[in-house]
N, C-alpha and C positions, 0 to 999 in steps of 0.2 A: 550361247551371249560372249563375246571377244573378251579375254584376259588380258591383263595389261600387265605389265613388269616381266622380272622373266621368272622363267618357269624351272621348278625343281625336278630333277630325275631321281628317281629311287636311289640312285646312289646319295644324294644330295639331301633326300629323305634321313637316310642313316646318318650322315656325318652331323646332319643338326639335332635328330636325337641325344646323339655322344654328347655333342656340343651340351644340350637341356640336362644331360643327367650331370656332368660335372657341375655346373653352372647352377645349377636351382635343387639336384636333388641332394646333393654332396654340401650345399653350405659355404661358407667361409671354411677356410683349412683352420681346421682344429688349431688352441692356443696350449702354448709348450704349461705342462702342469706347475702349478706354483711352487717353486724352493721353498721347504721348509726353514725354520730360522734355525732351527736345532740339529746336527749332523744326523743325516738318516741312517745312520750307525748308529744311534743311540735306539734303544727299543723303547718304547711308546707302551708303557700297561697301566692298569687303573684296579683301584680298588670299587668296585660298585657296589652297596649295600643290597641289590637285588640279584648278587650272581656270586657263585654260580647256584642257590637256592631254585632260581626257576631255568629249570633246564633248557629253555627254550632260548633262553641268554639275551631277550629281546630289549632288554633297560641299556645292557651292555653295547648292544651292536647298534642300536638306536644313537647313540654318542658317538660309535666308532663312524657311523654312515656321516654323521654332522659334521664332524672335525675332517673327514678324510684319510683316515687313518687304524689303520688295526690294529689293534690291543695285542700285542705278543706276548704278554705276560699277564696275567688274569692273579688276583690276588684277594685273598678271603682269610676270616680269621676261626680257630677252631680251638676252643675252651678244654683242656684235661678233663674238666668235671662233670660239660655241659653232656646230656647221653643226644640230643641232637646232633651236635656238631661236634663234638671230642671223641666221640666212640668211632672208631674206625669202621667196624664193618655194617653199621648201621647207612651211614650216608657216603662215605666218601669214596667207593667204588664210581657209581651211577654221577657224583660230582664231577671226577676227576675224566671221566668218558666223556661229560658235558665240554669242558675246556678242551679236551684233545680236540675234539671236533668243532671247534668251534670256528665260524666262518663270517669275515665282513668284509666287509669294499674289496672282494675278490679274491681275499687270501683265506685258506684254513689250517688251522692247529695254532695253540696255545700252549705256553708253561704255566702250569701253576708254582703261584709262588702262595705258602700257607703259614700264616703266622701262628706260631701253635702257645698258645699261652696254659701255663701252670697254674691256672687259678679256675675255681667255681664248682659245686653248684652256686646257685647265688646265695648271698647277694657277692658280685662280686668287689670286695672292697681289702683294700689291703690289708686289714686286720685279719680276712677270712683265708689264714693261710695252709690252705689243703696242702698243699704239695710242697713242705718245704724243701728249700737247696740241699740242707745234709741230706735228708734222709731220700731225696733223688739219687745223690752222688753216692748213700750206700746201698741202693740196688732196691728198695722197698717199693718201688713201682714199674718195674723191668718187663711183668707181664705186658702192662700197657702198654710200653714203650716199644718192647718186644713186636705186639698188635699192627704197628703202627710199621714199624722197618719192613715187618713179610710184605703187609698190604703196598705201601707202597714200591718194594722189590717188584711182587708181582705186577705191579701197574705197566712199569718195564719203560716208561719214557721217563724225562728228565722230572725232577719236582725239587723245588727250592722251598727250603725249609728254614725258617725264619725263628729259633728258640730263645728263648728268654729275652727280648726284643727289649731296646729302652733300659737296660738292667742298671745306668748310672743314674736313673732319674729315682723318684720317692713316690710312686703314686701306682705301682704292682707289688702284689706279696714279694715277687723277686728281686726288687729294687734294691737301691745301695743305703746302706745304714736303715732300714725298716727292717720288723723280725727278729734286729739282731742279725743280719747278713752281712757278710764280708764279702770280698774281693774272693779270696781263697774257696770262699763256699760255693760261689756261681762258679768259677773255673770248671772246680770239680765236678759241677754239675753238667756244664756243659759238657766237656770231655768224656763224662759217662754215657749220655745221652748218644755222643756222637761213635763210641764205641759199640755201644748197641747195635746200633745200624751196620756198621765195618761186620759186626760178628754174626747178621744177620745177609748179608752178601748184599746190600741195599747200597750200590756204587753208584744208582743211577740218582739216588738223594744226594743234593747238593745243599751243604750247611751254609746259612746265612748268618753272620755276624753282625748284630745294628744296634749300635746307641744310636741317641735322640742330640739331637745339635745342642742343647743345651742342658745344665743340671744344676740344680738350686746349690749342690755340696760346692760346685767349681772343679770336681776333679776333673782328671786329664784320664779320656776317655781309653786309652790305651791299658791302663791299666788291669784293664778287667779281658785283655786280648786272651784267648789260650791257647792258641799258637798256630802256626801257617800247617800243620797237622791235621789241624781238626775244622780249618774254615776254607771255605770256598767262594764263597763272597762277603767283599765289605759295603757294608750297608751304615746311612745314616735318614735319620728322620727329620725333615725339618716343615715348621707350617709358618706362615706372615699369617700374623693375630690383627695385624693393625694397631691402634688404638688400643683397645682392650688388652692386649698382650705387653703394653711395653711402648710400640710406636712403629709406625711403616716401616716395616723391611724390605729390599730385595733380597732374591737368593742367596747373591755374592755376598751381601751383609752377613747372611745371617750365616753362610759355611766358613767363614772370614771374622768375625768377632771374638769368636774365643779359641781359632786357629785348628776348629773341629776338621776339616776338608783335609788338611795338611797335616794333622796328626794320625787320622785314619788312614792316609794315603802310606804315608811313609810304615809303616806295619809290611807291607810288601809292597816291590815293584811289580807286579805280576799281574797279581787276584785282581778281579775285575772290581768294580765298582758301581753302587745303585742308590739310588735314591728310592727306599724302600717305601718311604710314604711321604710325600708332598701337597702343599695346597695353601691357598691364601683364602682370608675373606674379601668382600667387596668392601669399597669404600666406606665409612661411617664418619659420621660426624667429629669433628677432632684430628683427623686424618688428612696428609699435606691436601689443600687444594691442588688437582690437575691429575692426581694419583687414579688407577685405577685395576681393578683386578685383571683384568684383558691384557695389560700392559705389563703388568707383572709377571704373566706367563710367557709372553713374549721376551723379557729381559731374562727370564729364567731359563730359556732355550738357547738364546745368543752365548749366557754365562757358559752353559754347559759345552759349548763346543769354543769358546775361547780360553775361559780362564781355570774351566775345572774340565779337563780333557780326561781324566781317569773315569767319570761318570760315562756309563757304558748301555745304562739303563734308568729311567725316570717311572716312578707309580705314583698315577694323581690318587688322593683321598678321596673319593666321591662319592661324599655322604649325601644322597637323595634327600632334594625337601630342607636343604641346612646352605649355611654359607658356603659349606665346602664344595657344593656341587658344582660340580665341573660348569653346565649350564646355568649356572644360578642368574645367569644376565647373558643379554646378547654381546655385551663386550666381551666376557669371560669367553664363550663360546667362542667369537670371532678371533680372539686371540690364540686359542688353543689350535684352532683352523691355523692360524698364520703359522705357530710353533712348531706343529708336527703333521700337518698334513703336506700333500705333495709328495710323498716319496714313496710310493707305491708298497712293495714289502721290503721291508727293511731286514738285514741279515740279523740273522740271531747274534749277539754277544757271545764271544768267546763263554765256553763251560767247562772251566777247569779242574781234574781229578783230582783230588785232595790225596798225597802222598799216604798219609795214613799211618806215618811212622810216628812215633811215639817222641814227645817233643819233651824238651825240659820243662821241668814246673817253673811257672812262672812268679817271681817273687812280688808281692801284692806291696806298690809304692804305698806310701801316706798320701791321703788325698792333699792337693792341690790349695793351696792358698783359695781361700772365695775369691772369684774373680767378678769381676763387675759382670753384671746381668747380659743376656744380649740382647738387643732391640726384637729378636726373634719372636721369643715367647719368655712369659714371665706364668705361662700356666703350660700342664701339661699336654700333650700331644690330643688332639681329638680322638674320641673314642668312637669307634663303630658301637650303635644302637644295637643289641640282642637280636641275632637273627632267627626267624622261628624256624625251629625245628620242620624238615621238610618233609612231606609224607615218604618213606621208604621205596626207592624206588627198586626194580630187580638187582640182587646183588651179585655181581659176578668175579671173578679173579682176575680178568680184564687184561690175560696174558695176551696183550696183543703185540705188534710193532710199537718202536718208539714213538712219539707223536711227529707228525710230519716237522719235515723242515722248512721253514718258510723261504719260499722263491718268488723270484718278481714275475709278473703275470707278463705274457707274450703274444695275448690273445689280441686279435682286429677286432675293435670295435664297430658296431654295423656301421655308423657315418663311414668310418675308412675303409669298407669294403663295397659301399655304393659307389664311391668316389673311386676307386680302382675299375669297378663294373664299368663305371660310366668314361673311364681313360681310355679301359680296353677299349668300347666298342669305337671310339671316336679312332683309336687309330687303325681298326678294321675298316671304318667308312674311308679314310682317306687312303687308304691301299686301295679301295675298290674305286673311287676317285681317280688317282692317278692310272691305274690299268683301264679306266675307262677313256682317261686323256690320252694316253698313248694308243689308243685302238681309232682314237678318232685320225688322229695324224698320220695313219698308215694311209698310200696310195689303195683306194679301193677299186676292183674288178668292175666293169659295167655288168650288169646280169645280160643275160641271153635273153631275146623276144622269145616270145610263145610260137609255136611251130605255125601258128596258123596267119601270122602277123611277119608280112616280108619285110625284109631285114632295108633299115634305109641305107641309100646311095652315098 
């Protein structure tokens, strides 16, 4: 049967194949990654109520994947009097190892942030003052403190240790104005704990000093500062309680209502700052019309890049199954994706080394007159439910190398690789076609006739 239309040479077939691979297999050109609202230099981290008690890190990985951002800081709580979470040798080594090896969205490695709480065993109440500040400073608990100092030193990787957090509030046994606690006692206890770690050679442990954004006494948080030689990171805890806590308030309103951000930032011009705990509830009846948790998260991220440039890390308080969960609604998760997704692997924030030189004693100031309550919170910060003590895994000293520094991934995805292959085949096909075309234009010699056929005259 006679074919109609142009015939395809073998070269044309190859060219067509190259075009098909480019146009069909590779598909449309990949869209550029969504740019995060928060600066990508701000580390994203999370407290997750199941992490790192589950060594598979499944829960936090699921959230990281949904957001499109790796939690480069993983936060959990350890109570001094709790045998499951407080005794270093029981569980901390394998938990630290799980965090060191944690991978999500193509990034491996995370820094532990441990809030080290001097209370317990149960009941966890203000009155159950098992570890008084005065006795901590006097050395009564040095054997326990030293076990952590040696254990974290042997771990080797950077650890952020948040001792005696929210000391300006009255909801912990070590808090201001309860159990007879004074500013001077708090400072002495903090310095003593720090010095035990220095004595053990645990220079990889970075001390976090962490007041709350608001306190009922209206005291200026700076009076509790142990001194630059004892602190590596400055931190603030802040929550939006909505109508249940005095009114809906943005992150920016909370940090400026009683000048907490400017106060803390003024303590040192060089030390990095973090939000060691932050979060928001969903809108409730009585909250302003039009507000949402998702938009609160986006606005908070924007404020970090504009109004609060000293903030180098932000740790979300993800209490699963509660109003504080990051995925408490589609709006919240979408807001988190917009706020922090699209950064790839953010460079770790600076990790300064404290000079450890004894600082001059800080003279305790008289509490400031009670300020008007911040709209951010008239309650203490939300507390994590007690984590079930896990079955202890194999105990080891974990004398491995420091945690892997995060680096941007430069691998080529499957779609890009296919597109490159198609383009290569196309180039090859075009070259072959040009060679064939040139050959067709060259003068051809007349082939010699067979020997038994007379040559035409």
